[in-house]
C-alpha positions as CSV (number, residue, x, y, z in Angstrom):
1,M,52.5,-59.2,-182.5
2,V,55.3,-57.0,-181.3
3,L,55.6,-53.3,-181.8
4,D,58.8,-51.3,-181.1
5,A,58.5,-48.0,-179.2
6,R,57.3,-46.0,-182.3
7,G,54.5,-48.5,-183.0
8,H,56.0,-50.3,-185.7
9,I,55.8,-54.1,-186.2
10,T,58.9,-55.8,-185.3
11,S,57.5,-59.5,-185.5
12,L,54.2,-61.7,-185.4
13,N,53.8,-65.4,-184.9
14,P,52.0,-67.5,-187.5
15,A,48.7,-67.2,-185.8
16,A,48.5,-63.5,-186.1
17,A,49.7,-63.6,-189.7
18,S,47.1,-65.9,-190.8
19,I,44.4,-63.6,-189.0
20,L,45.9,-60.4,-190.7
21,G,46.3,-62.1,-193.9
22,T,50.0,-61.2,-194.2
23,S,53.3,-62.6,-193.7
24,A,55.9,-61.5,-190.8
25,A,58.4,-60.3,-193.3
26,H,55.7,-58.5,-195.0
27,A,54.4,-56.7,-192.0
28,R,58.0,-56.0,-190.3
29,G,58.5,-52.3,-190.3
30,K,54.9,-51.2,-190.9
31,T,52.4,-49.6,-188.6
32,L,49.3,-51.3,-187.5
33,A,47.0,-49.1,-190.1
34,E,49.4,-50.3,-192.9
35,V,49.1,-53.7,-192.3
36,L,45.4,-53.8,-192.0
37,P,42.9,-50.9,-192.4
38,A,40.3,-52.0,-189.8
39,L,43.1,-51.3,-187.2
40,S,43.5,-47.8,-188.5
41,D,41.3,-46.3,-185.8
42,L,42.8,-48.4,-183.1
43,A,46.4,-47.5,-184.2
44,E,46.8,-44.5,-182.0
45,R,45.3,-46.1,-179.0
46,F,47.6,-49.0,-179.0
47,T,50.6,-46.7,-179.0
48,D,49.2,-45.4,-175.7
49,S,50.5,-46.9,-172.6
50,A,46.8,-46.2,-171.1
51,A,44.9,-48.2,-173.8
52,G,42.5,-50.7,-172.7
53,P,41.0,-53.9,-174.5
54,A,39.1,-53.5,-177.5
55,E,37.4,-55.6,-180.2
56,I,37.6,-55.7,-184.0
57,S,35.8,-57.9,-186.6
58,L,37.3,-58.9,-189.7
59,G,35.2,-60.2,-193.0
60,T,31.4,-59.6,-193.5
61,G,28.2,-61.8,-193.3
62,P,28.1,-65.2,-191.6
63,G,31.8,-65.7,-192.3
64,A,33.0,-62.6,-190.1
65,R,35.2,-63.1,-187.2
66,Y,35.7,-61.1,-184.2
67,Y,38.8,-60.6,-182.1
68,A,39.5,-59.1,-178.7
69,L,42.9,-57.0,-178.7
70,E,44.9,-56.6,-175.6
71,M,47.9,-54.6,-175.2
72,S,50.7,-54.9,-172.9
73,L,54.1,-53.0,-172.3
74,L,57.5,-54.4,-172.8
75,K,60.1,-52.9,-170.7
76,D,64.0,-53.4,-170.5
77,F,65.6,-54.4,-167.3
78,R,66.1,-50.5,-166.6
79,G,62.5,-49.8,-166.7
80,P,62.0,-47.7,-169.9
81,I,59.3,-48.8,-172.5
82,V,60.9,-50.6,-175.4
83,G,57.9,-51.7,-177.1
84,R,54.3,-53.3,-176.8
85,L,52.7,-56.9,-177.2
86,L,49.7,-56.9,-179.1
87,M,47.6,-59.9,-178.5
88,L,44.6,-61.0,-180.8
89,R,42.1,-63.5,-179.3
90,D,39.4,-65.0,-181.4
91,V,36.1,-64.6,-179.5
92,T,33.8,-65.2,-182.6
93,E,32.1,-68.1,-180.9
94,Q,31.4,-66.3,-177.6
95,R,29.8,-63.5,-179.8
96,R,27.5,-65.8,-181.7
97,A,26.3,-67.6,-178.6
98,Q,25.8,-64.2,-177.0
99,A,23.9,-63.4,-180.0
100,Q,21.8,-66.3,-179.7
101,I,21.1,-65.5,-176.0
102,V,19.9,-62.3,-177.0
103,E,17.8,-63.4,-179.7
104,H,16.2,-65.8,-177.2
105,E,15.3,-63.1,-174.8
106,R,13.9,-61.0,-177.5
107,S,11.7,-64.0,-178.6
108,L,10.5,-64.3,-175.0
109,S,10.0,-60.8,-174.7
110,T,8.0,-60.5,-178.0
111,L,5.7,-63.3,-177.0
112,H,5.0,-61.9,-173.6
113,E,4.2,-58.6,-175.0
114,R,2.0,-60.1,-177.8
115,E,-0.1,-61.6,-175.2
116,R,-0.3,-58.6,-173.0
117,L,-1.5,-56.6,-176.1
118,A,-4.0,-59.4,-176.8
119,R,-5.6,-59.0,-173.3
120,E,-5.6,-55.1,-173.8
121,L,-7.1,-55.0,-177.1
122,H,-9.8,-57.9,-176.4
123,D,-10.8,-55.8,-173.1
124,S,-10.8,-52.4,-175.0
125,I,-12.7,-53.7,-178.1
126,G,-14.8,-55.7,-176.0
127,Q,-16.1,-52.6,-174.0
128,V,-16.7,-50.8,-177.1
129,L,-18.7,-53.5,-178.7
130,G,-20.8,-53.9,-175.7
131,Y,-21.5,-50.3,-175.4
132,A,-22.4,-50.0,-179.0
133,S,-24.8,-53.1,-178.8
134,F,-26.5,-51.3,-175.8
135,Q,-26.7,-47.9,-177.5
136,V,-28.3,-49.4,-180.7
137,E,-30.9,-51.2,-178.8
138,A,-31.7,-48.2,-176.6
139,A,-32.0,-46.1,-180.0
140,G,-34.3,-48.6,-181.5
141,Q,-36.5,-48.4,-178.6
142,L,-36.6,-44.5,-178.8
143,I,-37.5,-44.7,-182.4
144,D,-40.4,-47.2,-181.6
145,D,-41.3,-44.6,-178.9
146,G,-41.5,-41.8,-181.5
147,Q,-38.6,-40.1,-179.9
148,T,-36.4,-39.9,-183.3
149,P,-34.6,-36.6,-182.3
150,V,-33.5,-38.1,-179.0
151,A,-32.4,-41.5,-180.9
152,R,-30.5,-39.3,-183.7
153,A,-28.5,-37.7,-181.0
154,Q,-27.7,-41.2,-179.1
155,L,-26.6,-42.6,-182.4
156,A,-24.5,-39.6,-183.3
157,R,-22.6,-40.0,-179.9
158,L,-22.1,-43.9,-180.7
159,G,-20.7,-42.7,-183.9
160,D,-18.1,-40.7,-182.2
161,V,-17.3,-43.5,-179.8
162,L,-16.8,-45.9,-182.9
163,N,-14.6,-43.5,-184.7
164,D,-12.5,-43.3,-181.5
165,A,-12.4,-47.0,-181.3
166,H,-11.4,-47.2,-185.1
167,A,-8.6,-44.8,-184.3
168,D,-7.8,-47.2,-181.3
169,V,-7.5,-50.2,-183.8
170,R,-5.6,-48.5,-186.0
171,Q,-3.2,-47.5,-183.4
172,Q,-3.0,-51.3,-182.2
173,I,-2.2,-52.4,-185.6
174,L,0.7,-49.9,-185.8
175,D,1.8,-51.1,-182.5
176,L,2.0,-54.7,-183.5
177,R,3.6,-54.2,-186.9
178,V,6.4,-52.2,-185.8
179,A,8.6,-53.3,-183.0
180,P,12.0,-53.9,-182.2
181,S,13.5,-57.1,-183.7
182,V,16.8,-58.5,-185.4
183,Q,15.8,-57.1,-188.4
184,Q,15.0,-53.9,-187.2
185,P,17.0,-52.4,-184.4
186,F,15.5,-50.4,-181.4
187,F,16.0,-47.0,-182.6
188,A,15.1,-47.7,-186.3
189,A,11.8,-49.3,-185.1
190,V,11.2,-46.2,-182.9
191,Q,11.8,-43.8,-185.8
192,H,9.5,-46.2,-188.1
193,Y,6.9,-46.0,-185.3
194,L,7.1,-42.2,-185.1
195,D,7.0,-41.8,-188.8
196,G,3.8,-44.1,-189.1
197,F,2.2,-41.9,-186.0
198,T,2.7,-38.8,-187.7
199,S,1.4,-40.1,-191.0
200,N,-1.8,-41.5,-189.3
201,Y,-2.5,-38.5,-187.0
202,D,-0.7,-35.6,-188.4
203,I,1.2,-35.1,-185.2
204,Q,4.7,-34.0,-185.9
205,T,7.3,-36.2,-184.2
206,N,11.1,-35.9,-183.8
207,L,13.4,-38.1,-182.4
208,T,17.0,-37.2,-180.8
209,V,19.5,-40.0,-179.7
210,G,22.3,-38.1,-177.5
211,G,24.6,-39.0,-174.8
212,G,25.5,-42.4,-176.1
213,P,22.9,-45.1,-175.8
214,A,23.0,-47.5,-178.4
215,E,20.9,-50.9,-178.7
216,D,23.4,-52.7,-176.6
217,A,22.5,-50.5,-173.7
218,F,18.8,-52.0,-173.6
219,S,18.3,-55.7,-172.9
220,P,15.5,-57.2,-175.3
221,E,12.9,-56.9,-172.5
222,A,14.1,-53.0,-171.8
223,Q,13.8,-52.3,-175.3
224,M,10.2,-53.9,-175.7
225,Q,9.1,-52.3,-172.3
226,L,10.5,-48.8,-173.3
227,Y,8.9,-49.1,-176.8
228,R,5.4,-49.8,-175.2
229,I,5.8,-46.9,-172.9
230,L,6.6,-44.6,-175.7
231,Q,3.5,-45.8,-177.6
232,E,1.1,-45.2,-174.6
233,A,2.6,-41.6,-174.1
234,L,2.1,-41.0,-177.7
235,A,-1.7,-42.5,-177.6
236,N,-2.1,-40.2,-174.6
237,A,-1.0,-37.1,-176.6
238,R,-3.3,-38.2,-179.3
239,K,-6.3,-38.7,-177.3
240,H,-6.1,-36.0,-174.5
241,S,-3.5,-33.3,-175.0
242,G,-4.3,-32.0,-178.4
243,A,-0.7,-32.1,-179.2
244,R,0.7,-30.9,-182.6
245,R,4.2,-31.9,-181.8
246,V,5.9,-34.6,-179.7
247,Q,9.7,-34.6,-179.1
248,V,11.3,-38.0,-178.0
249,T,14.8,-38.1,-176.7
250,F,17.0,-40.7,-175.3
251,E,20.2,-40.2,-173.6
252,T,22.5,-41.6,-171.0
253,V,22.7,-39.9,-167.6
254,Q,25.2,-41.4,-164.8
255,G,24.6,-45.3,-165.7
256,T,21.0,-44.9,-166.9
257,V,19.3,-44.7,-169.8
258,R,16.6,-41.8,-169.9
259,M,13.9,-41.5,-172.2
260,S,11.7,-38.4,-172.4
261,I,8.6,-37.8,-174.6
262,Q,7.4,-34.1,-174.5
263,D,4.3,-33.0,-176.2
264,D,2.9,-29.2,-176.7
265,G,-0.5,-30.2,-175.7
266,C,-2.7,-28.6,-173.3
267,G,-1.2,-30.0,-170.3
268,F,-3.0,-31.2,-166.8
269,D,-2.6,-30.7,-163.2
270,P,-0.5,-34.0,-162.2
271,S,-1.4,-33.7,-158.6
272,G,-4.4,-35.4,-159.1
273,F,-3.0,-38.4,-160.6
274,D,-2.0,-41.2,-158.6
275,L,0.5,-43.1,-160.7
276,G,0.5,-46.2,-158.4
277,R,-3.0,-47.0,-159.6
278,T,-3.9,-48.7,-163.0
279,T,-7.0,-46.6,-163.3
280,V,-5.9,-43.1,-162.7
281,A,-8.4,-40.4,-161.4
282,G,-11.2,-42.6,-162.7
283,D,-9.7,-42.6,-166.2
284,D,-7.8,-45.6,-167.3
285,H,-7.2,-44.4,-171.0
286,F,-4.4,-42.3,-169.6
287,G,-2.6,-45.5,-168.8
288,L,-0.2,-44.1,-166.4
289,G,-0.3,-46.9,-164.0
290,L,0.7,-49.4,-166.6
291,M,3.3,-47.2,-167.7
292,R,4.9,-46.9,-164.3
293,E,4.6,-50.7,-163.8
294,R,6.5,-51.4,-167.3
295,A,9.5,-49.0,-166.0
296,E,9.5,-50.7,-162.6
297,E,9.7,-54.0,-164.1
298,L,13.0,-53.0,-165.4
299,G,14.2,-51.6,-162.2
300,G,13.5,-48.0,-163.2
301,N,11.2,-45.2,-162.6
302,L,8.6,-43.2,-164.3
303,R,7.5,-39.4,-163.6
304,V,5.1,-37.2,-165.3
305,E,5.7,-33.3,-165.5
306,S,2.9,-31.2,-166.7
307,A,0.9,-28.0,-166.1
308,P,-2.5,-26.6,-167.7
309,G,-1.2,-25.1,-170.9
310,K,2.3,-26.2,-170.5
311,G,2.1,-29.5,-172.2
312,T,3.4,-33.0,-170.7
313,S,6.6,-34.5,-170.4
314,V,6.9,-38.3,-169.5
315,L,10.5,-39.2,-168.3
316,V,11.6,-42.8,-167.8
317,E,14.9,-43.9,-166.5
318,V,16.1,-47.7,-166.4
319,P,19.2,-49.0,-165.7
320,R,21.9,-49.0,-168.5
321,V,22.9,-52.4,-169.6
322,E,26.6,-53.3,-169.9
323,R,27.2,-56.4,-172.3
């Protein structure tokens, strides 16, 4: 498509006419926005000599076609700009192939994560059931020995442990039911999860997405790992901090995507915690080592900022993915 110096169409070839659903005679003298409303946002851009490549989609659903747009300047022999040449290149098949690759990566990531969660659930539930079996047997022995008050106190402690285990199982079910997928993009899945977390535990949550990150800033593996770090951080806030409010923020900072989870809980002194260990300060419930491992698998890093009475912030930075 050829545009004059004012941005009006002077000619277009049959292929461009077919793509735009018009004719050369009908388009001649009109602007890009007049020929096709989908180009209205790009009209000003493509009258700018500094404009770079762009992409548009025409149609909806499975029949949608994608086109890469490139503009070059037309100059006369003396140098002044007399017009512009706009090229439309059909990239539909490339987009579809890319979507298939992304979906394959997502499927592999989901399978890997389910296996990991299955191991974690098996270990945690196995430990609780083993403890419960031992405590019930010990309580029975105390009753036989006539130490009923002691047995009741022991069973009361067991009840607390089982209540905590029940909360953990509910958390695991929520973790498995709500996850990023083709049907539920990353940020929609995060919001859905936060809504469920608030409903289950009466801890207020808020999600803020600023600074430009979108779903295509994360590979499927990065989406899953960040999602699990978020879940672990929220579980810590629920179990250990006494938090009533959690703020979750995503933003792009100098080519990296940053996720922060900040709660208003009791906080702690992080100097006694070694993030390099899976079991931290003798308490693996915090899971800080596992969170750090997930961040490092993405080529990123994780740090924890906290102080007694000041709440806790978990900050994760991973490289932004350009697709």
